N, C-alpha and C positions, 0 to 999 in steps of 0.2 A: 194738576191742571196747567190746560195748555195755554201757554203766553206766547203771543207772539211780537218779536222784537225786529221793530223797523231799523233802517240806516242811520236814522237820527239818535236812536237808544245807542246802537255800537259804536258808532262815533264819539259819543258821550263817554262810554265805557272805558274806549280804549284812550280818549284823553286823559282820562284819571288814570290809566296804566302808565301812560307816558311820564305823566309827573311823578308817580311812586317811583318807577324805575330810575326817575333823574334824582330823586332824593336817595334811593337805595345806592346809588353809585356814589354819591357823596359820602354817606356814611359809611360804608364799607372801606372807600380808600381811604379815610381818616382813620379807620380802625386800624390798617396794615400798613399805613404809611407809604403806599405805592400806587401807582394807578391801574385802577378797575374800570373796567366799561360794564355796565348790567344793561341787555337790551332784551327786548320780547316780541315775541309775534303778537297778532292781533288777537284780541279774546274771541274765542269761540265756544258756542252753546255745543255741549257734548252730551253724548248717549253713554251712559255707563260702558257698554259693550264697545265703545272707540278706545276705551283708556285700559282695560284692565285684560290681562293675559296671564296664564298660569305657568307658560314656561319660562319667562325671565325672573328670576330669583334674587338677581344681585343687586336690590334696590333698597336704599334708605329713605325714610320718609318723616318728615317734620309736621306734625298736625296743631293746627292753631285754632281753639274753638273760640268764636266770637259771639257776642250778645248784647241787648239793647235793641235799638232800633232794627237791627240785622241778626237775625240768629243763622247760624252755621259755620263756617270755617273756611282755613284755608289749608291748603296740602302742599308742600315742597318736596318732590321726590327726584332724586339723582342716583347716579349710579355709585354703588360703594365706594369705588375708586376714585370718584369726584369728590364725594364727600369727603374723604381722606384728604387728598391733594388741598381742598380748601381750607381743613382744618390744619394741615401742617405750614400753610402758608400764614393763618392766624396767629399759629403758636411760634413761628421761626423766631430764634432768637433768643428763646425764653427757656427757663430751667425745666419747662413742662411739655416741652413739644414731644415726647414720646409718652405722656401720660394718656392713656385711652379714654378715661374717663373726662378728661378736659378736651380732649379731641370732638368727644361727642358734644359736650357744650360749648364747643366753637360752631360745629354746625347748626346746633339749635341757634346760636347768636345771628347766623346767617339767615336761616329762616324765619327768625324774629323780626330781622331788617327789611326783607323782601316783603313779608306778609304785612308788616307793620306800615311801611312805606305806601303800599296798597290802600289799607284799609284806614290810615289816616288822611290820606288823598283822597278818598270817598267820603270820610265824614267832613272834612273841609268842604270839599267842590259841593256835597248834597245836604249839608248841614243835619248829619246824621249822628245819632249819639250810638258809639261803639266799644264795647270793653271785651279785652281780650285775655285770654287765658294762657297759663305757660305751656310752651309746646311740649307734646307728647313725641317721642321717638318709636318707631316701627322700622323693622326690618324684614325683607322678604319679595314677594311678587307685590305688582300693583293691586292685585285681587285680595291680598292678606292686609297691605298697608290700608286700603279703604275700607276694609271690614273692622278693622281697629277705629279709622275715622269714624264709621257710624256709630261705635259704641261710646267714643269720646264726645261726639257732637249730638246734643240733643234736637229732639224734632225729626220730621221726615223731609231729608235732601232730597228736593225733586228736581233741581236744576244745578247742572255741574257747566262751568266756564272752566275753560284750560287755555293756557298761554306757554309756550316753551321760552325760557329763561336763558340767555348765552352769557356767560361771564367771560370777559376779556380780562386775563390778568398780566400785567407787565413789571416783572420784577428785575432788578440788577444783574442777576446770573441767569435767569430762566423766565419763560412765559408760557401760559397755559390759556388754553380755550375750553372751556368745561361748559355742559349744558344741561340742563334740568326742566323738570315740567312743574308749574304751579297752577294749582286747580282751586277755583272758589266755590262753595258748595251752600246753597239758600235754601230754603222752605219757600212756597210760594207767596206767603204773606210779606215776606222779607224782599223778594224779587219786585213785588208790586209795590212796596214802600218806595224802594230805588227808581223803579221807573215813574213813579208818580212824582217823586223830586225831580227827577229829569224833563217829566211833562209840563211842570211849573216854570222850569227854566226856559222851555219851548214857547210857553205863552207868554213871557214878560215881554 
C-alpha cells in the first residue's frame, strides 16, 4: 500500500525519536555508571534495497518483535566489533567480562533499551498499546539479518523506517564513538494507525 507522509508526520515521528533517544541515554548511562550520549539521525522511510548488501557480513542484529496496536518490530544492527566493545563496557569490572554468553546478553540489553525507549515514547505520545518480545540475535550480512527478522516478525512488513544511531561513550580510561542502525518495520495497518493518531493531534 502506498502511504504518503508529509512533513508534519515526519516531524512528529522524529520528535518521538528524540524523546526515545533521551530516555535511552539516561538508561544506558545509569547501567554502566559513566557518561553515554546516544543520538540519532532523522527517521527516514526506506526501501529494502537501500539497506541490504551481501558483501558486508560482519554485522550483529538484535530483532525485537512488537504486537498490539503496532504489528512489526525493531532491528538494531551494528558491526560485530562495535557490539563487542559495547558489551565489554557493560561488563567491565565484573567477573563475567570474558563470558561470551553474557556479552551477547549485554548487547541484547542495549537493543532492548534503544528499541524500548522508542516504542515506549511512541506508546505514550500516541496512546498506543505496544507489547514487545524478547530480542533474537542474528549475525551475518544485513540481508541475512532481515531474512531472520521476517521469520520472527509476523505479518507483511511493508514499510521500513531507518535511523543511524551514534553512541558516544566516555570512560575514565577510554572513550569510544560507535555507530549502528535501527530500523522500525511496520505493516500498512500499523502505519495507518500511527498516522491516524498523529492526525488526531493535528486536528486538536
